[in-house]
C-alpha positions as CSV (number, residue, x, y, z in Angstrom):
1,X,118.5,91.1,165.5
2,X,119.4,89.6,162.2
3,X,118.9,91.2,158.8
4,X,115.7,90.7,156.9
5,X,116.1,87.7,154.5
6,X,115.4,88.3,150.8
7,X,112.0,87.2,149.5
8,X,112.5,84.0,147.5
9,X,109.5,84.8,145.3
10,X,111.0,88.0,144.2
11,X,114.3,86.2,143.3
12,X,112.4,83.5,141.3
13,X,110.3,86.2,139.6
14,X,113.4,88.1,138.6
15,X,115.1,85.0,137.3
16,X,112.0,84.0,135.3
17,X,111.4,87.5,133.8
18,X,115.1,87.9,132.8
19,X,115.3,84.5,131.2
20,X,115.8,85.0,127.4
21,X,113.8,81.9,126.6
22,X,110.8,83.2,128.6
23,X,111.1,86.6,126.9
24,X,111.2,84.9,123.5
25,X,108.2,82.7,124.4
26,X,106.1,85.7,125.5
27,X,107.1,87.7,122.4
28,X,106.2,84.8,120.1
29,X,102.8,84.4,121.8
30,X,102.2,88.2,121.5
31,X,103.2,87.9,117.8
32,X,100.6,85.2,117.4
33,X,98.0,87.4,119.1
34,X,98.8,90.3,116.8
35,X,98.4,88.1,113.8
36,X,95.0,87.0,115.2
37,X,93.9,90.6,115.1
38,X,95.4,91.3,111.6
39,X,94.3,88.3,109.6
40,X,90.7,87.8,108.6
41,X,87.7,90.0,107.8
42,X,86.1,90.2,111.2
43,X,82.7,91.9,111.8
44,X,82.7,95.4,113.1
45,X,83.4,98.9,111.8
46,X,85.8,101.8,112.2
47,X,83.7,103.0,115.2
48,X,82.8,99.6,116.7
49,X,86.2,98.2,117.8
50,X,84.7,96.1,120.6
51,X,82.7,93.9,118.2
52,X,85.6,93.6,115.8
53,X,87.9,92.6,118.7
54,X,85.4,90.0,120.0
55,X,85.1,88.4,116.6
56,X,88.8,88.4,115.9
57,X,89.7,86.8,119.3
58,X,87.2,84.0,119.2
59,X,88.6,81.1,121.2
60,X,89.0,78.9,118.1
61,X,90.9,81.6,116.2
62,X,92.9,82.6,119.2
63,X,94.1,79.1,119.9
64,X,95.1,78.6,116.3
65,X,97.3,81.8,116.2
66,X,98.8,81.2,119.7
67,X,99.8,77.8,118.3
68,X,101.5,79.5,115.4
69,X,103.3,81.6,118.0
70,X,104.5,78.5,119.8
71,X,105.7,77.0,116.4
72,X,107.6,80.3,115.8
73,X,109.2,80.0,119.2
74,X,110.3,76.5,118.6
75,X,111.8,77.4,115.2
76,X,113.7,80.4,116.6
77,X,115.0,78.4,119.6
78,X,116.1,75.3,117.7
79,X,117.2,77.0,114.5
80,X,120.9,76.4,115.2
81,X,120.5,72.5,115.0
82,X,117.9,72.8,112.2
83,X,120.0,75.1,109.9
84,X,122.5,72.4,108.8
85,X,119.5,70.4,107.4
86,X,118.6,73.3,105.1
87,X,121.8,72.7,103.2
88,X,120.9,69.1,102.4
89,X,120.2,68.3,98.8
90,X,116.6,69.1,97.9
91,X,115.9,71.5,100.7
92,X,115.8,74.7,98.6
93,X,113.8,72.9,95.9
94,X,111.3,71.6,98.4
95,X,110.9,75.1,100.0
96,X,110.3,76.8,96.6
97,X,107.7,74.2,95.6
98,X,105.8,74.5,98.9
99,X,105.8,78.3,98.8
100,X,104.3,78.1,95.3
101,X,101.6,75.8,96.5
102,X,100.9,77.9,99.5
103,X,100.5,81.0,97.3
104,X,98.0,79.2,95.2
105,X,96.1,77.9,98.2
106,X,96.0,81.1,100.2
107,X,96.2,84.1,97.9
108,X,95.0,83.5,94.4
109,X,91.6,82.7,92.8
110,X,90.7,79.1,91.9
111,X,87.6,79.9,90.0
112,X,87.0,83.5,88.9
113,X,83.2,83.6,89.4
114,X,83.6,82.5,93.1
115,X,87.1,83.4,94.2
116,X,89.7,81.9,96.5
117,X,90.0,78.4,98.0
118,X,88.0,79.2,101.1
119,X,85.1,80.7,99.3
120,X,85.2,77.8,96.8
121,X,85.2,75.2,99.6
122,X,82.1,76.8,101.1
123,X,80.4,76.8,97.7
124,X,81.3,73.2,96.9
125,X,80.0,72.1,100.4
126,X,76.6,73.6,99.6
127,X,76.4,72.1,96.1
128,X,75.3,68.6,95.1
129,X,76.6,66.5,92.3
130,X,80.1,67.9,92.3
131,X,82.6,65.4,90.8
132,X,84.6,63.4,93.2
133,X,88.0,65.0,92.7
134,X,86.7,68.5,93.0
135,X,84.6,67.6,96.0
136,X,87.5,66.0,97.8
137,X,90.1,68.6,97.0
138,X,88.0,71.6,97.8
139,X,86.8,70.3,101.1
140,X,89.7,69.4,103.4
141,X,92.0,67.2,101.3
142,X,93.7,70.2,99.6
143,X,95.3,71.4,102.9
144,X,96.0,67.9,104.1
145,X,97.9,67.2,100.8
146,X,100.0,70.3,101.5
147,X,100.8,69.3,105.1
148,X,101.7,65.7,104.1
149,X,104.0,67.0,101.4
150,X,105.7,69.3,103.9
151,X,106.2,66.6,106.5
152,X,107.3,63.9,104.1
153,X,109.6,66.2,102.2
154,X,111.1,67.6,105.5
155,X,111.8,64.1,106.7
156,X,113.3,63.0,103.4
157,X,115.6,66.0,103.2
158,X,116.7,65.7,106.9
159,X,117.4,61.9,106.7
160,X,118.6,61.9,103.1
161,X,116.9,58.6,102.4
162,X,116.6,57.7,98.7
163,X,113.4,55.7,99.3
164,X,111.7,58.7,101.0
165,X,112.9,60.9,98.1
166,X,111.3,58.7,95.5
167,X,108.1,58.6,97.5
168,X,108.1,62.3,97.8
169,X,108.7,62.6,94.0
170,X,105.8,60.2,93.3
171,X,103.5,62.1,95.7
172,X,104.4,65.4,94.1
173,X,103.5,64.1,90.6
174,X,100.3,62.5,91.8
175,X,99.4,65.7,93.6
176,X,99.9,67.8,90.5
177,X,97.7,65.5,88.5
178,X,95.1,65.5,91.2
179,X,95.1,69.3,91.5
180,X,94.7,69.7,87.7
181,X,91.9,67.1,87.6
182,X,90.0,68.6,90.5
183,X,90.1,72.1,89.0
184,X,89.1,70.8,85.5
185,X,86.2,68.9,87.0
186,X,85.1,72.0,88.9
187,X,85.1,74.3,85.9
188,X,83.3,71.8,83.7
189,X,80.7,71.3,86.4
190,X,80.1,75.0,87.2
191,X,80.5,76.3,83.7
192,X,81.3,79.9,82.9
193,X,84.6,81.4,81.9
194,X,87.6,81.0,84.2
195,X,91.1,82.4,83.9
196,X,92.3,81.8,87.5
197,X,96.0,81.3,88.2
198,X,95.9,79.4,91.5
199,X,95.8,76.0,89.8
200,X,98.9,76.7,87.9
201,X,100.8,77.9,90.9
202,X,99.8,74.8,92.8
203,X,100.5,72.5,89.9
204,X,104.0,73.9,89.3
205,X,104.6,73.9,93.0
206,X,103.9,70.2,93.3
207,X,106.1,69.5,90.3
208,X,108.9,71.4,92.0
209,X,108.3,69.3,95.1
210,X,108.6,66.2,93.0
211,X,111.9,67.5,91.6
212,X,113.1,68.0,95.2
213,X,112.4,64.4,95.9
214,X,114.5,63.3,92.9
215,X,117.3,65.5,94.1
216,X,117.2,63.8,97.5
217,X,117.1,60.4,96.0
218,X,119.9,60.9,93.4
219,X,122.3,63.2,95.2
220,X,125.4,61.7,96.8
221,X,126.9,64.8,98.4
222,X,126.0,68.0,100.3
223,X,125.4,71.0,98.1
224,X,126.4,73.5,100.7
225,X,124.9,77.0,100.5
226,X,121.4,77.0,98.8
227,X,122.4,79.7,96.3
228,X,125.4,77.7,95.3
229,X,123.2,74.6,94.9
230,X,120.7,76.6,92.8
231,X,123.5,77.9,90.6
232,X,124.9,74.4,90.1
233,X,121.5,73.1,89.1
234,X,121.0,75.9,86.6
235,X,124.5,75.5,85.3
236,X,124.4,71.8,84.7
237,X,123.3,72.5,81.1
238,X,123.1,76.3,80.5
239,X,119.8,77.3,78.9
240,X,118.0,74.0,79.6
241,X,115.7,75.4,82.3
242,X,114.5,78.0,79.7
243,X,113.8,75.3,77.2
244,X,111.8,73.4,79.8
245,X,109.9,76.5,80.7
246,X,109.1,77.3,77.1
247,X,107.7,73.8,76.7
248,X,105.4,74.2,79.6
249,X,104.2,77.7,78.5
250,X,103.7,76.4,74.9
251,X,101.4,73.6,76.2
252,X,99.4,76.1,78.2
253,X,99.2,78.5,75.3
254,X,98.0,76.1,72.6
255,X,95.9,73.8,74.8
256,X,94.4,75.8,77.6
257,X,94.5,79.6,77.0
258,X,92.1,81.8,75.2
259,X,93.4,83.5,72.1
260,X,90.4,85.7,71.3
261,X,87.4,87.2,73.1
262,X,88.5,85.8,76.5
263,X,85.7,87.5,78.4
264,X,82.9,86.8,75.9
265,X,83.6,83.6,73.9
266,X,86.9,82.2,75.4
267,X,88.0,80.8,72.1
268,X,91.1,78.7,72.3
269,X,93.8,78.3,69.6
270,X,92.0,75.8,67.4
271,X,88.6,77.5,67.8
272,X,90.0,80.9,66.9
273,X,91.6,79.5,63.8
274,X,88.4,77.9,62.7
275,X,86.3,81.1,63.4
276,X,88.6,83.4,61.5
277,X,88.7,81.2,58.4
278,X,87.3,83.3,55.5
279,X,87.5,86.6,57.3
280,X,90.3,88.0,55.1
281,X,93.3,87.1,57.2
282,X,96.6,87.0,55.3
283,X,97.7,83.6,54.2
284,X,100.7,83.3,56.5
285,X,98.4,84.1,59.5
286,X,95.9,81.5,58.4
287,X,98.7,78.9,58.1
288,X,100.0,79.9,61.6
289,X,96.5,79.5,63.1
290,X,95.9,76.2,61.5
291,X,99.0,74.2,62.3
292,X,102.3,76.1,61.9
293,X,102.2,78.0,65.2
294,X,102.6,75.0,67.6
295,X,104.8,73.1,65.2
296,X,107.2,76.1,65.0
297,X,107.4,76.6,68.7
298,X,107.8,73.0,69.7
299,X,110.5,72.4,67.0
300,X,112.3,75.4,68.5
301,X,112.0,73.9,72.0
302,X,113.4,70.5,70.8
303,X,116.3,72.1,69.0
304,X,117.1,74.4,72.0
305,X,116.9,71.4,74.5
306,X,119.2,69.3,72.2
307,X,121.6,72.3,71.9
308,X,121.8,72.8,75.6
309,X,122.3,69.1,76.3
310,X,125.1,68.7,73.7
311,X,126.4,72.3,74.3
312,X,126.3,72.7,70.5
313,X,126.7,76.2,69.2
314,X,125.3,75.5,65.8
315,X,122.2,74.0,67.2
316,X,122.0,76.9,69.7
317,X,122.1,79.4,66.9
318,X,119.4,77.5,65.0
319,X,117.2,77.4,68.1
320,X,117.6,81.2,68.6
321,X,116.7,81.8,65.0
322,X,113.7,79.6,65.2
323,X,112.6,81.2,68.4
324,X,112.9,84.7,67.0
325,X,111.0,83.7,63.8
326,X,108.3,82.2,66.0
327,X,108.1,85.3,68.2
328,X,107.8,87.7,65.2
329,X,105.3,85.4,63.4
330,X,103.1,85.1,66.5
331,X,103.1,88.8,67.0
332,X,102.1,89.4,63.4
333,X,99.3,86.9,63.8
334,X,98.1,88.6,66.9
335,X,98.2,92.0,65.1
336,X,96.0,90.7,62.2
337,X,93.7,88.9,64.6
338,X,93.2,92.1,66.6
339,X,92.7,94.2,63.5
340,X,90.2,91.8,61.8
341,X,88.4,91.1,65.1
342,X,87.9,94.8,65.8
343,X,86.4,95.2,62.3
344,X,84.2,92.0,62.3
345,X,83.3,91.9,66.0
346,X,83.7,95.4,67.6
347,X,81.6,94.3,70.7
348,X,84.4,92.0,71.9
349,X,86.9,94.9,72.5
350,X,88.9,97.6,70.9
351,X,91.9,96.5,68.9
352,X,94.3,94.7,71.2
353,X,91.8,94.5,74.0
354,X,89.9,91.7,72.3
355,X,92.9,89.3,72.4
356,X,93.2,86.6,75.0
357,X,96.3,85.6,76.9
358,X,97.2,82.6,74.7
359,X,99.0,84.5,72.0
360,X,101.1,86.5,74.4
361,X,102.0,83.3,76.3
362,X,103.1,81.8,73.0
363,X,105.3,84.9,72.4
364,X,106.7,84.5,75.9
365,X,107.5,80.8,75.2
366,X,109.2,81.7,71.9
367,X,111.3,84.4,73.7
368,X,112.5,81.8,76.2
369,X,113.5,79.6,73.2
370,X,115.6,82.5,72.0
371,X,117.2,82.8,75.4
372,X,117.9,79.1,75.7
373,X,119.6,79.1,72.3
374,X,121.8,82.1,73.2
375,X,122.9,80.5,76.4
376,X,123.7,77.3,74.5
377,X,125.8,79.4,72.1
378,X,127.6,81.3,74.9
379,X,128.4,78.0,76.6
380,X,129.4,79.7,79.8
381,X,129.9,77.7,82.9
382,X,130.3,78.5,86.5
383,X,133.8,78.3,88.0
384,X,133.7,75.4,90.4
385,X,136.2,74.7,93.1
386,X,137.9,77.2,95.4
387,X,135.7,79.5,97.5
388,X,135.6,83.2,97.0
389,X,138.4,85.0,98.7
390,X,140.8,82.1,98.8
391,X,144.3,82.3,97.3
392,X,146.6,79.9,95.8
393,X,150.4,80.1,96.0
394,X,152.3,79.9,92.8
395,X,154.2,76.9,94.1
396,X,151.0,74.9,94.6
397,X,149.5,75.5,91.2
398,X,151.3,72.6,89.5
399,X,150.9,70.2,92.3
400,X,147.2,70.8,92.6
401,X,146.4,70.1,89.0
402,X,146.2,66.4,89.3
403,X,144.4,66.5,92.7
404,X,141.7,68.8,91.5
405,X,141.0,66.6,88.5
406,X,139.0,64.2,90.6
407,X,137.4,67.0,92.7
408,X,134.3,69.1,92.0
409,X,135.4,70.3,88.6
410,X,135.6,66.7,87.4
411,X,131.9,66.3,88.2
412,X,131.1,68.8,85.5
413,X,132.5,66.7,82.8
414,X,135.7,66.9,80.8
415,X,134.2,69.5,78.4
416,X,133.7,72.1,81.2
417,X,134.8,75.6,80.0
418,X,136.3,78.4,82.0
419,X,133.7,80.6,83.8
420,X,133.1,84.2,83.0
421,X,131.5,86.9,85.0
422,X,128.0,86.4,86.3
423,X,126.3,83.5,88.0
424,X,124.0,80.9,86.3
425,X,121.0,82.4,88.1
426,X,121.8,85.8,86.6
427,X,122.2,84.5,83.1
428,X,118.8,82.7,83.4
429,X,117.1,85.6,85.1
430,X,118.0,88.2,82.4
431,X,116.2,86.6,79.4
432,X,113.3,85.6,81.6
433,X,113.0,89.3,82.8
434,X,113.1,90.6,79.3
435,X,110.5,88.2,78.0
436,X,108.2,88.8,81.0
437,X,108.5,92.6,80.5
438,X,107.7,92.4,76.9
439,X,104.9,89.8,76.8
440,X,103.3,89.5,80.3
441,X,101.6,93.0,80.6
442,X,99.1,92.3,77.7
443,X,97.8,89.3,79.6
444,X,96.8,91.5,82.6
445,X,93.3,92.8,83.2
446,X,92.8,96.4,82.3
447,X,92.9,97.7,85.9
448,X,96.3,96.1,86.5
449,X,97.5,97.4,83.1
450,X,96.5,101.0,84.2
451,X,98.3,100.5,87.5
452,X,101.4,99.3,85.6
453,X,101.4,102.3,83.4
454,X,100.3,105.1,85.7
455,X,102.1,104.1,88.9
456,X,104.8,101.4,88.6
457,X,106.2,102.7,85.3
458,X,106.8,106.2,86.5
459,X,108.3,105.1,89.9
460,X,110.7,102.7,88.1
461,X,112.4,105.7,86.4
462,X,112.3,107.8,89.6
463,X,113.8,105.0,91.7
464,X,116.9,104.4,89.4
465,X,117.5,108.2,89.3
466,X,117.4,108.6,93.1
467,X,119.6,105.5,93.4
468,X,122.4,107.5,91.9
469,X,122.1,110.2,94.6
470,X,121.2,108.0,97.6
471,X,122.6,104.6,96.8
472,X,125.8,105.5,94.9
473,X,126.8,108.9,96.3
474,X,125.3,108.5,99.7
475,X,123.5,111.8,99.7
476,X,120.0,111.9,101.3
477,X,117.8,113.8,99.0
478,X,114.3,114.5,100.3
479,X,113.3,116.9,97.6
480,X,113.9,114.7,94.6
481,X,110.2,114.9,93.6
482,X,110.8,118.6,92.7
483,X,112.9,117.6,89.6
484,X,110.0,115.3,88.6
485,X,107.7,118.3,88.7
486,X,110.2,120.4,86.7
487,X,110.3,117.8,84.0
488,X,106.5,117.7,83.9
489,X,106.0,121.4,83.7
490,X,108.7,121.7,81.1
491,X,106.8,119.2,79.0
492,X,103.6,121.2,79.5
493,X,105.3,124.4,78.4
494,X,106.8,122.9,75.2
495,X,103.5,121.3,74.3
496,X,101.7,124.7,74.6
497,X,99.7,123.5,77.6
498,X,100.5,126.4,80.1
499,X,99.0,129.8,80.5
500,X,102.3,131.3,79.4
501,X,102.7,130.3,75.8
502,X,106.0,129.3,74.3
503,X,107.1,130.7,70.9
504,X,105.7,128.7,68.0
505,X,109.1,127.3,67.1
506,X,109.2,125.8,70.6
507,X,106.0,123.7,70.2
508,X,106.9,120.0,70.2
509,X,105.5,116.6,70.7
510,X,106.1,115.3,74.3
511,X,108.7,112.8,72.9
512,X,110.8,115.7,71.5
513,X,110.5,117.5,74.8
514,X,112.6,114.8,76.5
515,X,116.0,116.4,75.9
516,X,114.7,119.8,76.9
517,X,113.3,118.4,80.2
518,X,116.7,116.7,80.8
519,X,118.5,120.0,80.4
520,X,116.0,121.8,82.6
521,X,116.5,119.3,85.4
522,X,120.2,119.3,85.0
523,X,120.3,123.1,85.4
524,X,118.0,122.8,88.4
525,X,120.2,120.1,90.0
526,X,123.3,122.3,89.5
527,X,121.6,125.4,90.9
528,X,120.5,123.4,94.0
529,X,123.7,121.5,94.5
530,X,126.3,124.2,93.9
531,X,125.6,126.2,97.1
532,X,124.4,123.3,99.3
533,X,126.6,120.3,98.6
534,X,129.2,121.5,101.1
535,X,126.7,120.4,103.7
536,X,126.5,116.8,104.9
537,X,124.1,114.4,106.5
538,X,121.0,115.7,108.0
539,X,121.7,119.3,107.0
540,X,121.8,118.4,103.3
541,X,118.6,116.4,103.7
542,X,116.8,119.4,105.3
543,X,118.0,121.7,102.5
544,X,116.7,119.4,99.8
545,X,113.5,119.0,101.6
546,X,113.0,122.7,101.6
547,X,113.8,122.9,97.8
548,X,111.1,120.3,97.2
549,X,108.6,122.3,99.2
550,X,109.5,125.5,97.5
551,X,108.9,124.0,94.0
552,X,105.5,122.5,95.0
553,X,104.2,125.7,96.8
554,X,105.4,128.0,94.0
555,X,103.6,125.8,91.4
556,X,100.5,125.8,93.5
557,X,100.4,129.6,94.3
558,X,100.8,130.8,90.7
559,X,97.2,130.8,89.3
560,X,97.7,133.4,86.6
561,X,101.3,132.9,85.9
562,X,103.5,130.2,84.5
563,X,102.2,127.0,86.0
564,X,98.5,127.7,86.0
565,X,98.3,127.2,89.8
566,X,96.2,124.4,91.4
567,X,94.2,123.8,88.2
568,X,97.2,122.3,86.4
569,X,97.8,121.8,82.6
570,X,96.4,119.4,80.1
571,X,99.2,117.8,78.1
572,X,98.5,116.0,74.7
573,X,99.5,112.4,74.1
574,X,102.7,111.8,72.1
575,X,102.8,111.2,68.4
576,X,105.7,109.9,66.4
577,X,105.6,110.6,62.7
578,X,108.4,109.3,60.6
579,X,106.7,109.7,57.3
580,X,106.5,106.1,56.4
581,X,105.4,105.1,60.0
582,X,103.1,107.0,62.4
583,X,102.6,106.0,66.0
584,X,99.9,107.4,68.4
585,X,99.9,106.8,72.1
586,X,96.9,107.1,74.4
587,X,93.3,107.9,73.5
588,X,94.1,109.3,70.1
589,X,93.2,105.9,68.5
590,X,90.7,104.8,71.1
591,X,93.0,102.1,72.6
592,X,94.2,101.5,76.1
593,X,97.4,102.8,77.7
594,X,99.5,99.7,77.2
595,X,101.6,101.2,74.4
596,X,103.0,103.5,77.1
597,X,104.6,100.5,78.7
598,X,106.7,99.8,75.7
599,X,107.7,103.4,75.5
600,X,108.8,103.1,79.1
601,X,110.8,100.0,78.3
602,X,112.6,101.9,75.6
603,X,113.4,104.8,77.9
604,X,114.2,102.6,80.8
605,X,116.6,100.4,78.7
606,X,118.6,103.4,77.6
607,X,118.8,104.8,81.1
608,X,119.8,101.4,82.6
609,X,122.6,100.9,80.0
610,X,124.0,104.4,80.6
611,X,123.8,104.1,84.4
612,X,125.3,100.6,84.4
613,X,128.3,101.9,82.5
614,X,128.5,104.9,84.7
615,X,128.6,102.8,87.9
616,X,131.7,101.0,86.8
617,X,133.5,104.1,85.6
618,X,135.9,106.3,87.6
619,X,133.0,108.6,88.5
620,X,131.1,105.6,89.9
621,X,134.0,104.6,92.0
622,X,134.4,108.2,93.2
623,X,130.8,108.2,94.3
624,X,131.3,105.0,96.2
625,X,134.4,106.4,97.9
626,X,132.4,109.6,99.0
627,X,129.6,107.4,100.3
628,X,132.0,105.4,102.5
629,X,134.2,108.2,103.8
630,X,134.1,111.7,102.3
631,X,137.2,112.9,104.2
632,X,139.2,110.0,103.0
633,X,137.9,110.4,99.4
634,X,139.0,114.1,99.5
635,X,142.4,113.1,100.8
636,X,143.0,110.8,97.9
637,X,142.4,113.7,95.4
638,X,138.7,113.4,94.6
639,X,137.0,116.7,94.1
640,X,134.1,115.8,96.3
641,X,131.9,118.8,95.7
642,X,132.2,118.4,91.9
643,X,131.5,114.7,92.0
644,X,128.5,115.1,94.3
645,X,127.2,117.9,92.0
646,X,127.5,115.5,89.1
647,X,125.4,112.9,91.0
648,X,122.7,115.4,91.7
649,X,122.6,116.5,88.1
650,X,122.4,112.9,86.7
651,X,119.8,111.9,89.2
652,X,117.8,115.0,88.3
653,X,118.0,114.3,84.6
654,X,116.5,110.8,85.0
655,X,113.7,112.4,87.0
656,X,113.1,114.8,84.1
657,X,112.5,111.8,81.8
658,X,110.0,110.4,84.3
659,X,108.3,113.8,84.3
660,X,107.9,113.8,80.5
661,X,106.5,110.2,80.6
662,X,104.1,111.1,83.4
663,X,102.8,114.3,82.0
664,X,102.1,112.9,78.5
665,X,100.6,109.7,79.9
666,X,98.1,111.1,82.4
667,X,97.3,114.1,80.2
668,X,96.4,116.2,83.3
669,X,98.3,116.9,86.5
670,X,98.5,119.4,89.3
671,X,101.0,120.4,92.0
672,X,99.5,118.0,94.6
673,X,101.3,115.2,92.8
674,X,104.8,116.6,93.8
675,X,104.6,116.5,97.6
676,X,107.0,115.6,100.3
677,X,105.2,112.3,100.8
678,X,106.0,111.2,97.3
679,X,109.7,112.0,97.8
680,X,109.8,109.9,101.0
681,X,108.1,107.1,99.1
682,X,110.8,107.1,96.4
683,X,113.5,106.9,99.1
684,X,111.6,104.0,100.7
685,X,111.6,102.2,97.3
686,X,115.3,102.5,96.9
687,X,116.1,101.4,100.5
688,X,113.6,98.5,100.3
689,X,115.0,97.2,97.0
690,X,118.6,97.7,97.9
691,X,120.6,100.9,98.0
692,X,123.2,101.1,95.2
693,X,121.7,98.3,93.2
694,X,119.9,99.1,89.9
695,X,117.9,95.8,89.9
696,X,117.2,96.4,93.5
697,X,115.8,99.9,92.9
698,X,113.6,98.5,90.1
699,X,112.4,95.6,92.3
700,X,111.7,97.9,95.3
701,X,109.7,100.4,93.2
702,X,107.7,97.7,91.6
703,X,107.0,95.7,94.8
704,X,106.0,98.6,97.0
705,X,103.8,100.2,94.3
706,X,102.1,96.9,93.5
707,X,101.7,95.8,97.2
708,X,98.9,98.2,98.3
709,X,96.7,97.3,95.4
710,X,97.3,93.6,95.9
711,X,96.4,93.8,99.6
712,X,93.1,95.4,98.8
713,X,91.8,92.0,97.6
714,X,93.5,90.1,100.5
715,X,92.8,92.1,103.7
716,X,90.2,94.8,104.7
717,X,91.1,98.1,103.2
718,X,91.8,99.9,106.5
719,X,94.3,97.1,107.4
720,X,96.3,97.4,104.2
721,X,98.7,100.1,105.5
722,X,99.3,98.0,108.7
723,X,100.3,95.1,106.6
724,X,102.6,97.2,104.4
725,X,104.3,98.6,107.6
726,X,104.7,95.1,109.0
727,X,106.3,93.8,105.7
728,X,108.7,96.7,105.5
729,X,109.7,96.3,109.2
730,X,110.4,92.6,108.8
731,X,112.3,93.3,105.6
732,X,114.6,95.8,107.3
733,X,115.2,93.4,110.2
734,X,115.9,90.2,108.4
735,X,117.3,91.6,105.1
736,X,118.6,95.1,105.8
737,X,120.6,95.1,102.5
738,X,117.3,95.1,100.5
739,X,115.5,92.7,98.1
740,X,118.4,92.6,95.6
741,X,121.4,94.1,97.5
742,X,124.4,95.7,95.7
743,X,127.7,93.8,96.0
744,X,129.3,96.6,97.9
745,X,126.4,96.9,100.3
746,X,126.3,93.1,100.9
747,X,130.0,93.2,101.6
748,X,129.5,95.9,104.2
749,X,127.0,93.8,106.1
750,X,128.5,90.3,105.7
751,X,132.2,90.9,104.9
752,X,134.4,89.9,101.9
753,X,135.7,86.6,103.2
754,X,132.4,84.6,103.3
755,X,133.0,81.5,101.2
756,X,130.6,80.9,98.3
757,X,130.1,77.3,99.4
758,X,130.6,75.2,102.4
759,X,131.8,72.3,100.4
760,X,135.2,70.8,101.0
761,X,137.5,71.5,98.1
762,X,140.3,69.3,96.8
763,X,143.6,69.9,98.8
764,X,146.9,69.0,97.3
765,X,148.8,66.3,99.2
766,X,151.7,68.7,99.7
767,X,149.4,71.1,101.6
768,X,147.9,68.8,104.2
769,X,145.6,70.1,106.9
């Protein structure tokens, strides 16, 4: 009797189920099915999951999302042969433009009284007499235009055909004009006041797509890595992108944005100047509002652009001065408009609230002119040529001089200067970030301004403080929120807001309480760290967690003692009186909370400068050594306990400053705001943004604080936490170093010998391959 033969079906089944392509295909389809359940506002309720599931998995929706799963499968499977095409000229530009257009089409409002593109398409379809461009764009043509731009741009980039590049450029320009025309026709037809942003995202996106077509048509070589290509583009004429951005913002400010009573009258620049004539404005403000404002800005833009093109330091200095004068003049004009408007038309708003976005956009444009002029003065260029990590022997230096003359450095021109530290992207990003931080918040609606002050502002300070402990020293602190509470209660004590009263000579304004709160948190950090910092890893995390719980419970269970128990104290708003100048914050003058944002920028700027200097010091290097290997750091002579104790104390002091800001801004707080959940949130902000990176900590805190409120208008409220979890999970999978990773952290994940560019560099004839 022979043995029983194996079942062929079982063998085939095993081969199929263990095939990686089959697993990937099934996972992609399942991902599409999950997206089908997540996306859309289906019918049903929290208790009727059957109806919600039935509506979400309607066959038309299900086929669409399963098709997306198939597309995802194809992209993952064939990414290796596709990846080289992403390094072709114009690829990164095309991707940025299409993302901007997609944001405008899918996420933002096109007309404030109606809403997003989908709702507007439905409204246009039910209306008669809609102008042709608006009727066409808001029906089906808008999405077709995006798909055609994607396909044409992808083929042009892949084949690197100049003709297709020019066609793509022409299509991008025509699309931008068509989008603007359609939106303008719609607003004129429907009437009402509209300040939507989607049209600007789509318009700028198509302009960027057109620029990508020009890059495809004009480029004669491979740019290599996308980041290197972007740096090369920005470094062609340092500061010129800022001048171009200032020109665009200036046109928006003086031609399309409201300057006064944006929600009631929507008066633009010219109308505002006419209305305020004869209302008692100072002469220099009347002159600005009649003709000088736009002339001053556009002269500054022209001088800055010429300075960047010629790399002329004199013209760059002149542009920076003109931009600074324009910024100050615009701000003074806004101040007098707000003051006069509050007196003459109090129904339009209180003080600054009656201003529109136009004046602040003009300030932003003038600030970019200052940045462009300063970059033209500095004249710094990127170092082009040898990849990072390569070395040159002394014997080859002389022989390579003549060879490299015709290489990449020659393409920059004979007047190229040696590079200094920092990339072109960083040099452009810094003035943009400063201008946006100063002048963008006043353009936000009041609810977003309150979110910016009450949530984002506080967590920015907390994140950079915890970054010292977790990101630089590598110590997991789960009780960091306790120092935040200590700073808040110290402020309440010194402002005479607790049941236990301080002596009269210790009664201060909240601003004066800042150094006392820093000292209190320093002492608390030392008292916690001294007996516990000999512990490591999970044990240290558990001890800090217990410390945070002790502080929160002690504050809550002390009703008649120092803290006031669960009732909590009422802290007054800060007042700064210098004799000749007196500043109030908060409701003392009946205004909004926006002045707190500028107080935060001042405090945050001081903290960032100090921490940046500290990171590059011997103490900062000691923290990095302890984070990498504490035993090796101790063997080299570092007193690890003292250095870790210093990290705890400095991180706690920053949290104390946040506590002062929080207590004075909200006016009332209680122990429920200093829980373990908030500590874990701050850790998540640091990890999400990039451990060890100051810009990363700021970006992580801002992004994860803003995201839940943004998702409330995009997805059903019960689904928002699911989306946040999915975004964080994807972030940790595909970008584990964070949004803006630190250089050390990036080196840990990717190594130090990764070239900055895949381009072939000039090789001396004596050093053949």
